[in-house]
KOLFI-71413 format. One record per residue (C-alpha): residue number from 1; residue in three letters; x, y, z. Coordinates in nm, 3 decimals. Layout:
<drendrens>
drendren seq:NUM | type:ALA | east:X | north:Y | up:Z
...
</drendrens>
This chain:
<drendrens>
drendren seq:1 | type:MET | east:-1.361 | north:-3.364 | up:-0.857
drendren seq:2 | type:ILE | east:-1.555 | north:-3.644 | up:-0.748
drendren seq:3 | type:VAL | east:-1.512 | north:-4.007 | up:-0.708
drendren seq:4 | type:GLN | east:-1.626 | north:-4.097 | up:-1.081
drendren seq:5 | type:ASP | east:-1.325 | north:-3.847 | up:-1.228
drendren seq:6 | type:VAL | east:-1.087 | north:-4.046 | up:-1.057
drendren seq:7 | type:ILE | east:-1.241 | north:-4.381 | up:-1.200
drendren seq:8 | type:ASP | east:-1.220 | north:-4.236 | up:-1.534
drendren seq:9 | type:HIS | east:-0.855 | north:-4.199 | up:-1.545
drendren seq:10 | type:LEU | east:-0.801 | north:-4.528 | up:-1.416
drendren seq:11 | type:HIS | east:-1.042 | north:-4.655 | up:-1.680
drendren seq:12 | type:ASP | east:-0.810 | north:-4.495 | up:-1.946
drendren seq:13 | type:LEU | east:-0.508 | north:-4.670 | up:-1.801
drendren seq:14 | type:ALA | east:-0.709 | north:-4.992 | up:-1.771
drendren seq:15 | type:PRO | east:-1.050 | north:-5.049 | up:-1.874
drendren seq:16 | type:LEU | east:-1.295 | north:-5.244 | up:-1.655
drendren seq:17 | type:ALA | east:-1.416 | north:-5.410 | up:-1.940
drendren seq:18 | type:TYR | east:-1.098 | north:-5.655 | up:-2.012
drendren seq:19 | type:ALA | east:-1.095 | north:-5.775 | up:-1.640
drendren seq:20 | type:GLU | east:-1.131 | north:-6.150 | up:-1.591
drendren seq:21 | type:ASP | east:-1.481 | north:-6.251 | up:-1.600
drendren seq:22 | type:PHE | east:-1.418 | north:-6.432 | up:-1.251
drendren seq:23 | type:ASP | east:-1.314 | north:-6.088 | up:-1.099
drendren seq:24 | type:ASN | east:-1.477 | north:-5.820 | up:-0.902
drendren seq:25 | type:VAL | east:-1.341 | north:-5.496 | up:-1.014
drendren seq:26 | type:GLY | east:-1.485 | north:-5.140 | up:-1.004
drendren seq:27 | type:LEU | east:-1.623 | north:-4.929 | up:-0.713
drendren seq:28 | type:LEU | east:-1.697 | north:-5.169 | up:-0.457
drendren seq:29 | type:VAL | east:-1.769 | north:-4.951 | up:-0.158
drendren seq:30 | type:GLY | east:-1.896 | north:-4.594 | up:-0.170
drendren seq:31 | type:ASP | east:-2.076 | north:-4.305 | up:-0.385
drendren seq:32 | type:LYS | east:-1.931 | north:-4.221 | up:-0.726
drendren seq:33 | type:LYS | east:-2.065 | north:-3.885 | up:-0.679
drendren seq:34 | type:GLN | east:-1.880 | north:-3.799 | up:-0.368
drendren seq:35 | type:THR | east:-1.610 | north:-3.525 | up:-0.388
drendren seq:36 | type:VAL | east:-1.283 | north:-3.662 | up:-0.316
drendren seq:37 | type:SER | east:-1.059 | north:-3.491 | up:-0.021
drendren seq:38 | type:GLY | east:-0.784 | north:-3.733 | up:-0.092
drendren seq:39 | type:VAL | east:-0.679 | north:-4.086 | up:-0.269
drendren seq:40 | type:LEU | east:-0.500 | north:-4.367 | up:-0.065
drendren seq:41 | type:VAL | east:-0.333 | north:-4.618 | up:-0.308
drendren seq:42 | type:THR | east:-0.279 | north:-4.984 | up:-0.152
drendren seq:43 | type:LEU | east:-0.243 | north:-5.303 | up:-0.267
drendren seq:44 | type:ASP | east:-0.518 | north:-5.471 | up:-0.070
drendren seq:45 | type:THR | east:-0.777 | north:-5.298 | up:0.169
drendren seq:46 | type:LEU | east:-0.733 | north:-5.393 | up:0.515
drendren seq:47 | type:GLU | east:-0.851 | north:-5.232 | up:0.845
drendren seq:48 | type:ALA | east:-0.482 | north:-5.062 | up:0.915
drendren seq:49 | type:VAL | east:-0.522 | north:-4.909 | up:0.554
drendren seq:50 | type:VAL | east:-0.875 | north:-4.783 | up:0.601
drendren seq:51 | type:ASP | east:-0.744 | north:-4.623 | up:0.953
drendren seq:52 | type:GLU | east:-0.474 | north:-4.497 | up:0.746
drendren seq:53 | type:ALA | east:-0.692 | north:-4.335 | up:0.478
drendren seq:54 | type:ILE | east:-0.881 | north:-4.187 | up:0.783
drendren seq:55 | type:LYS | east:-0.563 | north:-4.034 | up:0.951
drendren seq:56 | type:SER | east:-0.460 | north:-3.894 | up:0.620
drendren seq:57 | type:ASN | east:-0.818 | north:-3.740 | up:0.508
drendren seq:58 | type:CYS | east:-0.832 | north:-3.968 | up:0.200
drendren seq:59 | type:ASN | east:-1.189 | north:-4.066 | up:0.143
drendren seq:60 | type:LEU | east:-1.135 | north:-4.275 | up:-0.165
drendren seq:61 | type:ILE | east:-0.891 | north:-4.597 | up:-0.178
drendren seq:62 | type:VAL | east:-0.732 | north:-4.720 | up:-0.488
drendren seq:63 | type:SER | east:-0.696 | north:-5.089 | up:-0.411
drendren seq:64 | type:PHE | east:-0.529 | north:-5.322 | up:-0.648
drendren seq:65 | type:HIS | east:-0.694 | north:-5.635 | up:-0.504
drendren seq:66 | type:PRO | east:-1.085 | north:-5.640 | up:-0.461
drendren seq:67 | type:ILE | east:-1.189 | north:-5.649 | up:-0.081
drendren seq:68 | type:ILE | east:-1.496 | north:-5.791 | up:-0.177
drendren seq:69 | type:PHE | east:-1.443 | north:-6.094 | up:-0.413
drendren seq:70 | type:LYS | east:-1.727 | north:-6.313 | up:-0.298
drendren seq:71 | type:GLY | east:-2.070 | north:-6.235 | up:-0.215
drendren seq:72 | type:LEU | east:-2.157 | north:-6.073 | up:0.103
drendren seq:73 | type:LYS | east:-2.480 | north:-6.238 | up:0.298
drendren seq:74 | type:LYS | east:-2.415 | north:-6.057 | up:0.631
drendren seq:75 | type:LEU | east:-2.237 | north:-5.744 | up:0.759
drendren seq:76 | type:THR | east:-2.177 | north:-5.814 | up:1.121
drendren seq:77 | type:GLY | east:-1.804 | north:-5.731 | up:1.161
drendren seq:78 | type:LYS | east:-1.706 | north:-6.125 | up:1.180
drendren seq:79 | type:THR | east:-1.451 | north:-6.125 | up:0.930
drendren seq:80 | type:TYR | east:-1.187 | north:-5.902 | up:0.824
drendren seq:81 | type:VAL | east:-1.382 | north:-5.801 | up:0.499
drendren seq:82 | type:GLU | east:-1.698 | north:-5.724 | up:0.697
drendren seq:83 | type:ARG | east:-1.494 | north:-5.531 | up:0.922
drendren seq:84 | type:VAL | east:-1.348 | north:-5.328 | up:0.647
drendren seq:85 | type:VAL | east:-1.652 | north:-5.293 | up:0.438
drendren seq:86 | type:ILE | east:-1.831 | north:-5.144 | up:0.778
drendren seq:87 | type:LYS | east:-1.535 | north:-4.910 | up:0.844
drendren seq:88 | type:ALA | east:-1.537 | north:-4.751 | up:0.546
drendren seq:89 | type:ILE | east:-1.920 | north:-4.702 | up:0.510
drendren seq:90 | type:GLN | east:-1.899 | north:-4.562 | up:0.864
drendren seq:91 | type:ASN | east:-1.625 | north:-4.313 | up:0.742
drendren seq:92 | type:ASN | east:-1.781 | north:-4.220 | up:0.395
drendren seq:93 | type:ILE | east:-1.457 | north:-4.370 | up:0.229
drendren seq:94 | type:ALA | east:-1.504 | north:-4.517 | up:-0.118
drendren seq:95 | type:ILE | east:-1.307 | north:-4.823 | up:-0.220
drendren seq:96 | type:PHE | east:-1.211 | north:-4.897 | up:-0.590
drendren seq:97 | type:SER | east:-1.068 | north:-5.218 | up:-0.708
drendren seq:98 | type:ILE | east:-0.852 | north:-5.234 | up:-1.050
drendren seq:99 | type:HIS | east:-0.715 | north:-5.593 | up:-1.011
drendren seq:100 | type:THR | east:-0.753 | north:-5.806 | up:-1.351
drendren seq:101 | type:ALA | east:-0.798 | north:-5.505 | up:-1.560
drendren seq:102 | type:LEU | east:-0.468 | north:-5.384 | up:-1.489
drendren seq:103 | type:ASP | east:-0.323 | north:-5.740 | up:-1.518
drendren seq:104 | type:ASN | east:-0.449 | north:-5.729 | up:-1.900
drendren seq:105 | type:ALA | east:-0.343 | north:-5.373 | up:-1.958
drendren seq:106 | type:LEU | east:-0.031 | north:-5.349 | up:-2.214
drendren seq:107 | type:ASN | east:0.109 | north:-5.075 | up:-1.957
drendren seq:108 | type:GLY | east:-0.001 | north:-5.281 | up:-1.660
drendren seq:109 | type:VAL | east:0.113 | north:-5.529 | up:-1.388
drendren seq:110 | type:ASN | east:0.339 | north:-5.750 | up:-1.616
drendren seq:111 | type:SER | east:0.460 | north:-5.462 | up:-1.798
drendren seq:112 | type:ILE | east:0.593 | north:-5.317 | up:-1.448
drendren seq:113 | type:ILE | east:0.752 | north:-5.663 | up:-1.391
drendren seq:114 | type:CYS | east:0.931 | north:-5.674 | up:-1.698
drendren seq:115 | type:ASP | east:1.043 | north:-5.300 | up:-1.627
drendren seq:116 | type:GLN | east:1.170 | north:-5.412 | up:-1.308
drendren seq:117 | type:LEU | east:1.380 | north:-5.692 | up:-1.434
drendren seq:118 | type:GLY | east:1.506 | north:-5.454 | up:-1.760
drendren seq:119 | type:LEU | east:1.347 | north:-5.685 | up:-2.005
drendren seq:120 | type:LYS | east:1.315 | north:-5.552 | up:-2.350
drendren seq:121 | type:LYS | east:1.138 | north:-5.650 | up:-2.668
drendren seq:122 | type:LYS | east:0.814 | north:-5.694 | up:-2.441
drendren seq:123 | type:SER | east:0.505 | north:-5.868 | up:-2.584
drendren seq:124 | type:ILE | east:0.159 | north:-5.973 | up:-2.437
drendren seq:125 | type:LEU | east:0.192 | north:-6.355 | up:-2.334
drendren seq:126 | type:ILE | east:-0.164 | north:-6.470 | up:-2.358
drendren seq:127 | type:PRO | east:-0.345 | north:-6.198 | up:-2.599
drendren seq:128 | type:GLN | east:-0.730 | north:-6.157 | up:-2.543
drendren seq:129 | type:SER | east:-0.965 | north:-6.256 | up:-2.805
drendren seq:130 | type:GLY | east:-1.314 | north:-6.110 | up:-2.842
drendren seq:131 | type:THR | east:-1.211 | north:-5.750 | up:-2.737
drendren seq:132 | type:ILE | east:-1.234 | north:-5.627 | up:-3.110
drendren seq:133 | type:LYS | east:-1.535 | north:-5.521 | up:-3.246
drendren seq:134 | type:LYS | east:-1.643 | north:-5.414 | up:-3.616
drendren seq:135 | type:LEU | east:-1.892 | north:-5.149 | up:-3.689
drendren seq:136 | type:GLN | east:-2.073 | north:-5.121 | up:-4.062
drendren seq:137 | type:THR | east:-2.284 | north:-4.852 | up:-4.159
drendren seq:138 | type:TYR | east:-2.434 | north:-4.693 | up:-4.463
drendren seq:139 | type:VAL | east:-2.443 | north:-4.315 | up:-4.523
drendren seq:140 | type:PRO | east:-2.483 | north:-4.091 | up:-4.821
drendren seq:141 | type:LYS | east:-2.181 | north:-4.048 | up:-5.030
drendren seq:142 | type:GLU | east:-2.184 | north:-3.682 | up:-4.973
drendren seq:143 | type:ASN | east:-2.174 | north:-3.726 | up:-4.557
drendren seq:144 | type:ALA | east:-1.945 | north:-4.039 | up:-4.575
drendren seq:145 | type:ASP | east:-1.599 | north:-3.790 | up:-4.511
drendren seq:146 | type:ASN | east:-1.769 | north:-3.623 | up:-4.192
drendren seq:147 | type:LEU | east:-1.898 | north:-3.954 | up:-4.036
drendren seq:148 | type:ARG | east:-1.596 | north:-4.120 | up:-4.111
drendren seq:149 | type:GLU | east:-1.383 | north:-3.817 | up:-3.923
drendren seq:150 | type:ALA | east:-1.621 | north:-3.833 | up:-3.621
drendren seq:151 | type:LEU | east:-1.602 | north:-4.215 | up:-3.553
drendren seq:152 | type:PHE | east:-1.207 | north:-4.189 | up:-3.592
drendren seq:153 | type:ASN | east:-1.222 | north:-3.884 | up:-3.348
drendren seq:154 | type:SER | east:-1.435 | north:-4.155 | up:-3.104
drendren seq:155 | type:GLY | east:-1.169 | north:-4.406 | up:-3.116
drendren seq:156 | type:ALA | east:-1.282 | north:-4.610 | up:-3.399
drendren seq:157 | type:GLY | east:-1.036 | north:-4.721 | up:-3.685
drendren seq:158 | type:THR | east:-0.712 | north:-4.791 | up:-3.448
drendren seq:159 | type:ILE | east:-0.542 | north:-5.108 | up:-3.517
drendren seq:160 | type:GLY | east:-0.187 | north:-5.138 | up:-3.348
drendren seq:161 | type:ASN | east:0.005 | north:-4.834 | up:-3.450
drendren seq:162 | type:TYR | east:-0.211 | north:-4.727 | up:-3.711
drendren seq:163 | type:GLU | east:-0.497 | north:-4.488 | up:-3.663
drendren seq:164 | type:SER | east:-0.787 | north:-4.388 | up:-3.921
drendren seq:165 | type:CYS | east:-0.832 | north:-4.720 | up:-4.065
drendren seq:166 | type:SER | east:-1.140 | north:-4.807 | up:-4.246
drendren seq:167 | type:PHE | east:-1.285 | north:-4.983 | up:-4.540
drendren seq:168 | type:ASN | east:-1.541 | north:-4.798 | up:-4.787
drendren seq:169 | type:LEU | east:-1.762 | north:-4.922 | up:-5.054
drendren seq:170 | type:GLU | east:-1.978 | north:-4.728 | up:-5.285
drendren seq:171 | type:GLY | east:-2.316 | north:-4.864 | up:-5.378
drendren seq:172 | type:LYS | east:-2.680 | north:-4.764 | up:-5.391
drendren seq:173 | type:GLY | east:-2.926 | north:-4.787 | up:-5.073
drendren seq:174 | type:THR | east:-3.305 | north:-4.810 | up:-5.093
drendren seq:175 | type:TYR | east:-3.561 | north:-4.747 | up:-4.846
drendren seq:176 | type:LEU | east:-3.928 | north:-4.644 | up:-4.843
drendren seq:177 | type:GLY | east:-4.065 | north:-4.468 | up:-4.532
drendren seq:178 | type:ASN | east:-4.444 | north:-4.523 | up:-4.388
drendren seq:179 | type:GLU | east:-4.656 | north:-4.273 | up:-4.271
drendren seq:180 | type:ASN | east:-4.479 | north:-4.213 | up:-3.969
drendren seq:181 | type:SER | east:-4.156 | north:-4.152 | up:-4.116
drendren seq:182 | type:ASN | east:-3.962 | north:-3.845 | up:-4.131
drendren seq:183 | type:PRO | east:-3.697 | north:-3.897 | up:-4.395
drendren seq:184 | type:VAL | east:-3.413 | north:-3.655 | up:-4.435
drendren seq:185 | type:VAL | east:-3.363 | north:-3.726 | up:-4.782
drendren seq:186 | type:GLY | east:-3.669 | north:-3.821 | up:-5.018
drendren seq:187 | type:GLU | east:-4.014 | north:-3.850 | up:-4.947
drendren seq:188 | type:LYS | east:-4.228 | north:-4.095 | up:-4.708
drendren seq:189 | type:GLY | east:-4.446 | north:-4.327 | up:-4.880
drendren seq:190 | type:LYS | east:-4.215 | north:-4.293 | up:-5.191
drendren seq:191 | type:LEU | east:-3.906 | north:-4.556 | up:-5.280
drendren seq:192 | type:GLN | east:-3.569 | north:-4.378 | up:-5.265
drendren seq:193 | type:THR | east:-3.270 | north:-4.458 | up:-5.405
drendren seq:194 | type:GLU | east:-2.955 | north:-4.289 | up:-5.264
drendren seq:195 | type:GLU | east:-2.591 | north:-4.327 | up:-5.353
drendren seq:196 | type:GLU | east:-2.420 | north:-4.453 | up:-5.044
drendren seq:197 | type:THR | east:-2.087 | north:-4.533 | up:-4.905
drendren seq:198 | type:LEU | east:-2.059 | north:-4.834 | up:-4.662
drendren seq:199 | type:ILE | east:-1.826 | north:-4.744 | up:-4.389
drendren seq:200 | type:SER | east:-1.652 | north:-5.037 | up:-4.201
drendren seq:201 | type:VAL | east:-1.415 | north:-4.964 | up:-3.875
drendren seq:202 | type:THR | east:-1.307 | north:-5.180 | up:-3.611
drendren seq:203 | type:PHE | east:-1.281 | north:-5.064 | up:-3.244
drendren seq:204 | type:LYS | east:-1.210 | north:-5.182 | up:-2.895
drendren seq:205 | type:LYS | east:-1.496 | north:-5.321 | up:-2.720
drendren seq:206 | type:HIS | east:-1.495 | north:-5.092 | up:-2.418
drendren seq:207 | type:LEU | east:-1.557 | north:-4.802 | up:-2.679
drendren seq:208 | type:GLU | east:-1.882 | north:-4.933 | up:-2.788
drendren seq:209 | type:SER | east:-2.137 | north:-4.695 | up:-2.639
drendren seq:210 | type:GLN | east:-1.880 | north:-4.431 | up:-2.714
drendren seq:211 | type:ILE | east:-1.870 | north:-4.536 | up:-3.106
drendren seq:212 | type:LEU | east:-2.269 | north:-4.554 | up:-3.118
drendren seq:213 | type:ASN | east:-2.336 | north:-4.223 | up:-2.961
drendren seq:214 | type:THR | east:-2.111 | north:-4.075 | up:-3.237
drendren seq:215 | type:LEU | east:-2.250 | north:-4.246 | up:-3.492
drendren seq:216 | type:PHE | east:-2.627 | north:-4.180 | up:-3.415
drendren seq:217 | type:LYS | east:-2.520 | north:-3.794 | up:-3.347
drendren seq:218 | type:ALA | east:-2.336 | north:-3.746 | up:-3.679
drendren seq:219 | type:HIS | east:-2.534 | north:-3.981 | up:-3.881
drendren seq:220 | type:PRO | east:-2.776 | north:-3.767 | up:-4.119
drendren seq:221 | type:TYR | east:-3.045 | north:-4.035 | up:-4.133
drendren seq:222 | type:GLU | east:-3.355 | north:-4.045 | up:-3.929
drendren seq:223 | type:GLU | east:-3.290 | north:-4.440 | up:-3.898
drendren seq:224 | type:VAL | east:-2.929 | north:-4.530 | up:-3.894
drendren seq:225 | type:ALA | east:-2.874 | north:-4.874 | up:-4.041
drendren seq:226 | type:TYR | east:-2.584 | north:-5.034 | up:-3.872
drendren seq:227 | type:GLU | east:-2.427 | north:-5.378 | up:-3.782
drendren seq:228 | type:ILE | east:-2.166 | north:-5.430 | up:-3.526
drendren seq:229 | type:THR | east:-2.002 | north:-5.773 | up:-3.471
drendren seq:230 | type:THR | east:-1.740 | north:-5.923 | up:-3.227
drendren seq:231 | type:LEU | east:-1.426 | north:-6.033 | up:-3.396
drendren seq:232 | type:GLU | east:-1.210 | north:-6.351 | up:-3.278
drendren seq:233 | type:ASN | east:-0.878 | north:-6.171 | up:-3.364
drendren seq:234 | type:THR | east:-0.691 | north:-6.190 | up:-3.072
drendren seq:235 | type:ASN | east:-0.588 | north:-5.820 | up:-2.959
drendren seq:236 | type:GLN | east:-0.195 | north:-5.799 | up:-2.929
drendren seq:237 | type:HIS | east:-0.214 | north:-5.520 | up:-2.695
drendren seq:238 | type:ILE | east:-0.461 | north:-5.670 | up:-2.445
drendren seq:239 | type:GLY | east:-0.397 | north:-5.986 | up:-2.252
drendren seq:240 | type:ILE | east:-0.218 | north:-6.146 | up:-1.937
drendren seq:241 | type:GLY | east:0.118 | north:-6.206 | up:-1.880
drendren seq:242 | type:MET | east:0.422 | north:-6.057 | up:-2.096
drendren seq:243 | type:ILE | east:0.752 | north:-6.207 | up:-2.247
drendren seq:244 | type:GLY | east:1.062 | north:-6.012 | up:-2.308
drendren seq:245 | type:GLU | east:1.450 | north:-6.090 | up:-2.300
drendren seq:246 | type:LEU | east:1.739 | north:-5.974 | up:-2.100
drendren seq:247 | type:GLU | east:2.015 | north:-5.751 | up:-2.250
drendren seq:248 | type:ASN | east:2.252 | north:-6.052 | up:-2.199
drendren seq:249 | type:ALA | east:2.169 | north:-6.402 | up:-2.120
drendren seq:250 | type:MET | east:2.248 | north:-6.484 | up:-1.766
drendren seq:251 | type:ASP | east:2.349 | north:-6.831 | up:-1.584
drendren seq:252 | type:GLU | east:2.012 | north:-6.961 | up:-1.426
drendren seq:253 | type:LYS | east:2.156 | north:-6.920 | up:-1.066
drendren seq:254 | type:ASP | east:2.289 | north:-6.591 | up:-1.131
drendren seq:255 | type:CYS | east:1.963 | north:-6.493 | up:-1.292
drendren seq:256 | type:LEU | east:1.771 | north:-6.598 | up:-1.015
drendren seq:257 | type:GLU | east:1.984 | north:-6.400 | up:-0.751
drendren seq:258 | type:TYR | east:1.934 | north:-6.104 | up:-1.004
drendren seq:259 | type:ILE | east:1.527 | north:-6.154 | up:-0.972
drendren seq:260 | type:LYS | east:1.536 | north:-6.184 | up:-0.610
drendren seq:261 | type:ASN | east:1.733 | north:-5.863 | up:-0.573
drendren seq:262 | type:LYS | east:1.532 | north:-5.658 | up:-0.836
drendren seq:263 | type:MET | east:1.193 | north:-5.764 | up:-0.713
drendren seq:264 | type:ASN | east:1.271 | north:-5.772 | up:-0.347
drendren seq:265 | type:THR | east:1.183 | north:-6.123 | up:-0.240
drendren seq:266 | type:GLU | east:1.342 | north:-6.312 | up:0.067
drendren seq:267 | type:ALA | east:1.287 | north:-6.655 | up:-0.146
drendren seq:268 | type:ILE | east:1.228 | north:-6.802 | up:-0.478
drendren seq:269 | type:ARG | east:1.081 | north:-7.148 | up:-0.500
drendren seq:270 | type:HIS | east:1.181 | north:-7.277 | up:-0.856
drendren seq:271 | type:SER | east:1.223 | north:-7.593 | up:-1.051
drendren seq:272 | type:LYS | east:1.534 | north:-7.761 | up:-1.121
drendren seq:273 | type:PHE | east:1.824 | north:-7.624 | up:-1.313
drendren seq:274 | type:LEU | east:1.849 | north:-7.715 | up:-1.671
drendren seq:275 | type:ASN | east:2.184 | north:-7.573 | up:-1.738
drendren seq:276 | type:LYS | east:2.083 | north:-7.345 | up:-2.004
drendren seq:277 | type:PRO | east:2.140 | north:-6.994 | up:-2.011
drendren seq:278 | type:ILE | east:1.840 | north:-6.759 | up:-1.946
drendren seq:279 | type:LYS | east:1.785 | north:-6.471 | up:-2.185
drendren seq:280 | type:LYS | east:1.404 | north:-6.491 | up:-2.264
drendren seq:281 | type:ILE | east:1.164 | north:-6.446 | up:-1.986
drendren seq:282 | type:ALA | east:0.795 | north:-6.484 | up:-1.923
drendren seq:283 | type:VAL | east:0.611 | north:-6.319 | up:-1.652
drendren seq:284 | type:LEU | east:0.280 | north:-6.295 | up:-1.494
drendren seq:285 | type:GLY | east:0.200 | north:-6.128 | up:-1.174
drendren seq:286 | type:GLY | east:-0.026 | north:-6.320 | up:-0.887
drendren seq:287 | type:SER | east:-0.131 | north:-6.684 | up:-0.967
drendren seq:288 | type:GLY | east:0.023 | north:-6.788 | up:-1.274
drendren seq:289 | type:SER | east:0.031 | north:-7.166 | up:-1.290
drendren seq:290 | type:PHE | east:-0.203 | north:-7.153 | up:-1.575
drendren seq:291 | type:ALA | east:0.015 | north:-6.978 | up:-1.797
drendren seq:292 | type:ILE | east:0.282 | north:-7.238 | up:-1.758
drendren seq:293 | type:ASN | east:0.214 | north:-7.401 | up:-2.106
drendren seq:294 | type:ALA | east:0.173 | north:-7.054 | up:-2.286
drendren seq:295 | type:ALA | east:0.542 | north:-6.958 | up:-2.153
drendren seq:296 | type:LYS | east:0.667 | north:-7.257 | up:-2.304
drendren seq:297 | type:SER | east:0.495 | north:-7.231 | up:-2.638
drendren seq:298 | type:ALA | east:0.630 | north:-6.890 | up:-2.656
drendren seq:299 | type:GLY | east:1.003 | north:-7.031 | up:-2.602
drendren seq:300 | type:ALA | east:1.058 | north:-6.881 | up:-2.290
drendren seq:301 | type:GLU | east:1.368 | north:-7.000 | up:-2.088
drendren seq:302 | type:LEU | east:1.241 | north:-6.897 | up:-1.746
drendren seq:303 | type:PHE | east:0.864 | north:-6.821 | up:-1.630
drendren seq:304 | type:VAL | east:0.872 | north:-6.570 | up:-1.316
drendren seq:305 | type:THR | east:0.530 | north:-6.589 | up:-1.125
drendren seq:306 | type:ALA | east:0.384 | north:-6.685 | up:-0.791
drendren seq:307 | type:ASP | east:0.147 | north:-6.932 | up:-0.607
drendren seq:308 | type:LEU | east:0.263 | north:-7.259 | up:-0.781
drendren seq:309 | type:LYS | east:0.172 | north:-7.582 | up:-0.633
drendren seq:310 | type:TYR | east:0.369 | north:-7.906 | up:-0.579
drendren seq:311 | type:HIS | east:0.248 | north:-8.064 | up:-0.925
drendren seq:312 | type:ASP | east:0.296 | north:-7.750 | up:-1.089
drendren seq:313 | type:PHE | east:0.683 | north:-7.766 | up:-1.087
drendren seq:314 | type:PHE | east:0.634 | north:-8.111 | up:-1.273
drendren seq:315 | type:THR | east:0.477 | north:-7.936 | up:-1.573
drendren seq:316 | type:ALA | east:0.816 | north:-7.761 | up:-1.637
drendren seq:317 | type:GLU | east:0.909 | north:-8.111 | up:-1.798
drendren seq:318 | type:ASN | east:1.288 | north:-8.005 | up:-1.822
drendren seq:319 | type:ASN | east:1.182 | north:-7.769 | up:-2.096
drendren seq:320 | type:ILE | east:1.163 | north:-7.428 | up:-1.905
drendren seq:321 | type:LEU | east:1.274 | north:-7.296 | up:-1.542
drendren seq:322 | type:LEU | east:0.999 | north:-7.195 | up:-1.335
drendren seq:323 | type:ALA | east:0.997 | north:-6.962 | up:-1.030
drendren seq:324 | type:ASP | east:0.775 | north:-6.866 | up:-0.754
drendren seq:325 | type:ILE | east:0.879 | north:-6.521 | up:-0.611
drendren seq:326 | type:GLY | east:0.570 | north:-6.495 | up:-0.421
drendren seq:327 | type:HIS | east:0.230 | north:-6.302 | up:-0.516
drendren seq:328 | type:TYR | east:0.288 | north:-5.989 | up:-0.282
drendren seq:329 | type:GLU | east:0.642 | north:-5.967 | up:-0.409
drendren seq:330 | type:SER | east:0.539 | north:-6.003 | up:-0.770
drendren seq:331 | type:GLU | east:0.277 | north:-5.720 | up:-0.774
drendren seq:332 | type:GLN | east:0.422 | north:-5.487 | up:-0.490
drendren seq:333 | type:PHE | east:0.558 | north:-5.264 | up:-0.723
drendren seq:334 | type:THR | east:0.199 | north:-5.186 | up:-0.883
drendren seq:335 | type:LYS | east:0.070 | north:-4.939 | up:-0.589
drendren seq:336 | type:THR | east:0.367 | north:-4.706 | up:-0.645
drendren seq:337 | type:PHE | east:0.322 | north:-4.714 | up:-1.048
drendren seq:338 | type:LEU | east:-0.056 | north:-4.604 | up:-0.962
drendren seq:339 | type:VAL | east:0.053 | north:-4.325 | up:-0.728
drendren seq:340 | type:ASP | east:0.278 | north:-4.184 | up:-1.029
drendren seq:341 | type:TYR | east:0.027 | north:-4.231 | up:-1.268
drendren seq:342 | type:LEU | east:-0.259 | north:-4.061 | up:-1.089
drendren seq:343 | type:SER | east:-0.013 | north:-3.778 | up:-0.966
drendren seq:344 | type:LYS | east:0.050 | north:-3.680 | up:-1.353
drendren seq:345 | type:LYS | east:-0.308 | north:-3.699 | up:-1.403
drendren seq:346 | type:ILE | east:-0.451 | north:-3.491 | up:-1.085
drendren seq:347 | type:THR | east:-0.254 | north:-3.214 | up:-0.932
drendren seq:348 | type:ASN | east:-0.543 | north:-3.062 | up:-0.701
drendren seq:349 | type:PHE | east:-0.517 | north:-3.281 | up:-0.407
drendren seq:350 | type:ALA | east:-0.313 | north:-3.566 | up:-0.256
drendren seq:351 | type:ILE | east:-0.221 | north:-3.921 | up:-0.428
drendren seq:352 | type:ILE | east:-0.084 | north:-4.099 | up:-0.111
drendren seq:353 | type:LEU | east:0.105 | north:-4.422 | up:-0.161
drendren seq:354 | type:SER | east:-0.014 | north:-4.665 | up:0.170
drendren seq:355 | type:LYS | east:0.276 | north:-4.740 | up:0.390
drendren seq:356 | type:THR | east:0.079 | north:-5.018 | up:0.524
drendren seq:357 | type:ASN | east:0.265 | north:-5.342 | up:0.431
drendren seq:358 | type:THR | east:-0.032 | north:-5.587 | up:0.359
drendren seq:359 | type:ASN | east:0.164 | north:-5.881 | up:0.293
drendren seq:360 | type:PRO | east:0.032 | north:-6.196 | up:0.470
drendren seq:361 | type:VAL | east:0.312 | north:-6.426 | up:0.404
drendren seq:362 | type:LYS | east:0.624 | north:-6.414 | up:0.632
drendren seq:363 | type:TYR | east:0.946 | north:-6.616 | up:0.621
drendren seq:364 | type:LEU | east:1.123 | north:-6.727 | up:0.908
</drendrens>
């Protein structure tokens, strides 16, 4: 197995196409064709983590956070980022980051938090737009069934809980090939009228190359007529944050104590209590102040996130209880999830959970 094979498994879980624009995900260090001896999974790639990988004979580190976030102009070892990159390169260790691709995945970071808290009726808090595309193509009527089936098998035509979704319209198509053409149906230099079927299917944007390859392979024409458009429809299965419900409503203080225990955090910073029972909870792992209004609009009584600043707490405006449980604490179960996921996909070598605690925040 090579590095790219592991990346493909991670891409199935959380396609990099849905990472945030500001992010730096993917293979950050190393050769995607390198044979893998072992995989070490971590939340952050620090020098101690690289040392751990060397000791464990792991030449691929799967890290949630990217070690390279901003551009590097020098590699002198002056900063911890430079030292990590240098040590990884010197020891032929590849580093892959999944970060906001997993944040936006249906079964990603925020689903993990919901499961940890026992929340039911989970749904995406802020669905992504522009992630659904539509293909329209025209094919001879007699070839329509075969082409449609091929597109379905490549992932087109899936809408929510439904598969093999398409719209079909029959009509007549015309074309006239020039002297360099080689028409499958008709003759060059003669106007051809053909009974055709218009096939329209939607697909997720990360599948575009795959869908087009299938289209060109399965379509009988020399020149394939097709259109691809990006839809503004929001994708209910891709997006940041989640909202769910406790089985039974809880008192505010009891709920925060419950979260403190379940999320293994030493302290919770929160806005003032509103003397309202808590049942509907919004969550967003990592820095989530930008989603406060979305949590309020979704009707959440409590928003669990991290990295809230002083003025962020004012935006609660007596409408919601805000709880900052800590950045590391909100994402700490992610690496265990990734180890379990990869271990089920890959059985011929070790998938190791890093023992290095990379939390930079300490409590007195």
